[in-house]
N, C-alpha and C positions, 0 to 999 in steps of 0.2 A: 775019102776025106783026109785021112792021115797023110796022103801023098802031098797035099797042098803044104803041110807044115814041114815036109822034108825037102822042099825045093830050095835051091840056092837063091834064086830070085823069084819074088812073087809078082804076079801080074799087077801092074800099076792101076788097072781098072778095078780089080778086086780090092786092093788096098784103099784106093780113093773112095770106093763105095762104103767100105768099112769105116773109114774116118768120117765120112758124111753121116752114116748111121749113128756113130758115137756122138758126133756133134749135135745131131737132132735129139738124141736121148738126153744129153746133158742139158739142153735148153728145156725140154719137156719135163724132166724130173727134178732139176735143181734150179731152173730159171737162171742159170749162169753159163757163160761160155767156157769152152775148153781153153785151158792155158796152163803152162807149167812154170813160168818164171816166178809167179807168186809163191809157189811151193818153196823155191830157194830163199825168197825173202822170209817166209815163215820159218824155214829151217835155220837161217842165220839168227833169227830171234830166239829160237829154242836153244841154240848153242850159247848165245849171250846170256840167256836166262840161267843156264847151268852154272855160269861163272858169277853173274851179278845178282841173281835172284829176281824178285818181283819188280825191281826198279825198271826193268826193261819194258814192262807193260805200261809205264807212265809216258814212254816216248810216243810222240804223235805218229811216227811211222808205224810202230808196232800196234797202235790202236787201230790203224787202218788195215794192216796186215798182221792180224793177231797170230802170235807164235803158237799155233796149235796144229795138230795133225788133222787136216780136213781132206776132202775128196781129191783136191789137187795134189797134195802130198802122196796120197795113195796112187794117183794116176802116174806120177813120176816113178814110184816104186814099181808099179805094174809095167811101165815102159822098159825099165832095166831088166826085170824078170822075163818079160816077153822077148826082148832082144836076146837074152842069154839062152832061153829055151829054143828060139828059132835057130840060133847058131849051132846049138848042140844037135837038134833034130836034123838039120841039113848036113851035118858033118863038117861044117866049115869053122867050128870053134877052134881057136888056138890062141895061145898067149904070145903076143908079139909086141915088144917094146918099141921097135922102130920099123914101120912099114917100108916095103921095098921102094916105093916112090919117094918117100922122105929120105931114105938112105942114099938113093941115087943122086939126089939134089944137094943134101946137106951133110951126108956122112952117117956112119953107123952109131954115133954117140947117143946113148939113151938119155943122158942128162939134158942135152940140148933139146931133144924131142919132148921130154917131160916138161921142161921149162917153157917151151913154146906152146905146148898144149895147155898148161896151167894159165899162162898169160892170155892165150886166146879165150879160154873159158871165163876168166875174170872180165875181159873186155866185152865179151858177149853178154855176160850177166849184167854188167853196168849199162850196156846199151839197151838191153831189154827193159830194165827198170826205168831208164831215162825215157824210152819211147812209149812207156805205158803198156808194154806187152812184148812177147817174143814171137818167134815164127809161128808157133801154134796159136797164140792168142790173136795176133793180127792176121796171119796167113790162113788159118782155118776158120776161126770164129768171126773175126772182124770182116773178112771178105764175104763170108756167108750172109752177114747182116748188111752188106753193101756199104760199109763205113768207108768214106773217102780217105780218112786217116790211115786205115788199114791197107787200102790199095796202094797208097803212097809209101807206107812202111815196107810192104812186100816188094815194091819196085826198088826201093833203096837196099833191101836185103840182097836181091839178085845182083844189082850193080856192085855193091860192096863185095859180094862173094866172088863174082867174076874178076873184079879188079884185084882182089887179094890173091886169087889163084894165079893170075897172070904175073903179078909181082913176085910171088914165091916160086912159081914153077915155069915161068915163061909163057909165051903165046902158044906153044905147042901142046899144052895140056888139053 
């Protein structure tokens, strides 16, 4: 059993079955779909509340996405911890400011890499909130419910991802 956790790459069939089981449990136990972008919305509300106090709770957005630690916030924390443990157990964990593929295309400057990663994260977060969900909300939960909007969103995720990779790294990626 421990060998599974020490592998560099996990079987996509095992991972897919695990995500499906988690999605099913989420629906059965909480009557809510799996999603992570709402956790970031709640997190931003918690940060704003630290500076502005309870005024934040009067905003319509934060009445819908209450700034509290709920199971989605715990899920995001679990994803980070799980990814870290997986990397450590497989022996692939390392601190790397500029990945080799990025350095080959754009150079070894870590400031450019960090700025691009930050900008990409902000754009993905805005896009996820604008689309009413992220890759997990639409891609896992929405498609499992056969929601047409989620299938359209997933198609757009793939088209956008492929187009961005081709623009950044050329057609040879």
